[in-house]
C-alpha positions as CSV (number, residue, x, y, z in Angstrom):
1,M,-15.6,5.9,-12.4
2,D,-14.5,2.2,-12.2
3,T,-13.2,1.5,-8.7
4,K,-10.4,-0.5,-10.1
5,K,-8.8,2.7,-11.5
6,R,-9.0,4.8,-8.3
7,L,-6.1,5.6,-6.1
8,H,-7.0,6.1,-2.4
9,I,-5.1,8.4,0.0
10,I,-5.4,8.2,3.7
11,R,-3.7,10.8,5.9
12,N,-2.5,9.5,9.3
13,Y,-5.3,9.7,11.9
14,D,-7.9,11.0,9.4
15,T,-11.4,9.4,9.2
16,A,-12.0,10.5,5.5
17,P,-10.0,8.6,2.9
18,Y,-9.8,10.4,-0.4
19,H,-9.4,9.2,-4.0
20,M,-7.8,10.7,-7.0
21,D,-10.1,11.5,-9.8
22,G,-8.2,12.9,-12.7
23,N,-6.4,16.0,-11.3
24,R,-8.7,16.3,-8.2
25,I,-8.7,14.8,-4.7
26,E,-12.2,14.0,-3.5
27,P,-13.5,12.4,-0.3
28,A,-14.2,8.7,-1.0
29,W,-15.7,7.7,2.3
30,L,-16.4,9.2,5.7
31,F,-16.1,7.0,8.8
32,R,-18.0,8.1,11.9
33,T,-15.7,7.1,14.8
34,G,-17.3,9.3,17.5
35,K,-15.3,9.4,20.7
36,M,-12.7,7.1,19.1
37,K,-11.4,9.8,16.7
38,W,-7.9,11.2,17.4
39,R,-8.0,14.8,18.4
40,Y,-5.3,17.2,17.3
41,D,-4.0,17.8,20.9
42,E,-3.6,14.1,21.4
43,L,-1.2,14.0,18.4
44,T,0.8,17.1,19.3
45,I,4.0,16.2,21.0
46,V,5.5,18.7,23.5
47,A,9.0,19.3,24.7
48,D,9.3,16.1,26.8
49,F,8.1,14.0,23.8
50,T,4.7,13.2,25.3
51,P,1.3,14.1,23.9
52,K,0.0,17.6,24.7
53,V,-3.2,15.8,25.9
54,R,-3.4,12.2,27.1
55,L,-5.9,9.8,25.7
56,D,-9.0,9.3,27.6
57,G,-10.0,6.1,25.9
58,P,-9.2,3.9,22.8
59,R,-8.7,5.5,19.4
60,I,-9.2,4.2,15.8
61,Q,-6.6,4.7,13.1
62,I,-7.5,3.7,9.5
63,F,-4.3,2.7,7.7
64,D,-5.5,1.1,4.4
65,L,-8.6,1.0,2.3
66,F,-9.4,-0.5,-1.1
67,E,-12.5,-1.2,-3.2
68,T,-13.7,-3.8,-5.6
69,N,-16.9,-3.3,-7.5
70,A,-18.8,-5.2,-4.8
71,Y,-16.9,-4.5,-1.6
72,C,-14.9,-1.9,0.3
73,F,-12.2,-3.3,2.6
74,V,-11.0,-1.1,5.5
75,F,-8.0,-2.0,7.6
76,Y,-7.7,-0.2,10.9
77,T,-6.2,-0.5,14.4
78,I,-7.7,0.3,17.8
79,S,-5.1,1.9,20.1
80,E,-6.0,-0.3,23.0
81,Y,-8.4,-3.3,22.8
82,K,-8.7,-5.8,25.7
83,G,-5.2,-5.0,26.9
84,E,-3.6,-5.2,23.5
85,K,-2.0,-2.1,21.9
86,M,-2.7,-1.2,18.3
87,K,-5.0,-4.2,17.7
88,P,-5.6,-4.7,13.9
89,F,-9.0,-5.2,12.4
90,M,-10.6,-5.5,9.0
91,A,-14.0,-4.0,8.2
92,L,-16.0,-4.9,5.2
93,Y,-18.8,-2.9,3.4
94,D,-21.0,-4.9,1.0
95,K,-22.0,-2.4,-1.6
96,K,-24.7,-4.6,-3.2
97,Q,-26.5,-5.3,0.0
98,N,-25.6,-2.0,1.7
99,L,-24.3,-3.8,4.8
100,F,-21.3,-2.8,6.9
101,Y,-19.4,-5.3,9.0
102,P,-17.0,-3.4,11.4
103,H,-15.0,-6.5,12.3
104,A,-14.9,-9.1,9.5
105,N,-13.0,-12.3,8.9
106,L,-12.9,-14.0,5.5
107,V,-13.3,-17.6,6.5
108,S,-12.6,-20.6,4.3
109,S,-13.4,-24.3,5.0
110,Y,-9.6,-24.7,4.8
111,A,-8.5,-22.6,7.9
112,Y,-5.0,-22.0,6.3
113,L,-6.7,-20.0,3.5
114,S,-8.8,-17.8,5.9
115,V,-8.0,-14.1,6.4
116,E,-8.7,-13.4,10.1
117,K,-7.8,-11.3,13.0
118,G,-7.2,-8.1,10.9
119,R,-4.5,-9.7,8.7
120,R,-3.9,-7.4,5.8
121,L,-4.9,-8.0,2.2
122,M,-3.2,-6.1,-0.5
123,K,-4.5,-4.9,-3.8
124,T,-2.2,-4.7,-6.9
125,S,-2.6,-3.7,-10.5
126,V,-4.0,-7.2,-11.3
127,P,-7.8,-6.7,-11.7
128,G,-10.0,-8.8,-9.5
129,S,-7.2,-10.0,-7.2
130,L,-6.4,-9.5,-3.6
131,Y,-3.2,-10.8,-2.0
132,A,-2.1,-12.0,1.4
133,I,1.3,-13.0,2.8
134,K,1.3,-16.3,4.7
135,E,4.2,-18.1,6.4
136,A,5.3,-21.2,4.5
137,V,5.2,-23.3,7.7
138,D,1.4,-22.7,7.9
139,L,0.9,-24.0,4.3
140,A,3.5,-26.7,3.9
141,G,1.8,-30.1,3.1
142,K,-1.7,-28.7,2.9
143,D,-4.0,-29.5,-0.1
144,G,-2.7,-27.6,-3.1
145,F,0.5,-26.6,-1.3
146,E,2.4,-29.9,-1.4
147,M,5.4,-28.3,-3.2
148,I,5.9,-25.8,-0.3
149,K,8.5,-26.7,2.3
150,E,8.4,-25.3,5.9
151,D,11.6,-23.3,5.4
152,D,10.5,-21.6,2.1
153,N,10.1,-17.9,2.1
154,P,6.8,-16.4,3.0
155,V,4.1,-17.3,0.4
156,L,2.0,-14.8,-1.5
157,L,-1.6,-16.0,-1.9
158,R,-3.9,-14.6,-4.5
159,Y,-7.6,-14.4,-3.8
160,A,-10.0,-13.8,-6.8
161,C,-12.8,-11.3,-6.1
162,E,-15.5,-9.2,-7.7
């Protein structure tokens, strides 16, 4: 099935995103997170609103995934990373070369067009397009964005992809 027509479903704290294929839900990917997978007792809240079992280390939560014909983008957080809580990351799987990059940045020669530090991309119904929201102040006056003023609303950038 063409990946552009698949709907992915990710349950909170699960490591297996699913996709809809007709009337069926099927596993799409399986991420091996080892000790960083959330356990049921860590997610169970008891009477005093604390977890039944306290975390014994950082955990991964996958919160978004989408595919193009050439790539799979995975957006996730790590519960604690170098002192920062719920640190966002983006992973990238290159289907053609069978390479997985657990922490990827999409870097442009124009820094203001780069997608770094786990910033989210969004997929819409427009084939071959990914979108990012940028603050107008970061784009105002830059090449190709001369019409943008610093006090404009956030800007939706379209990235073309395979």
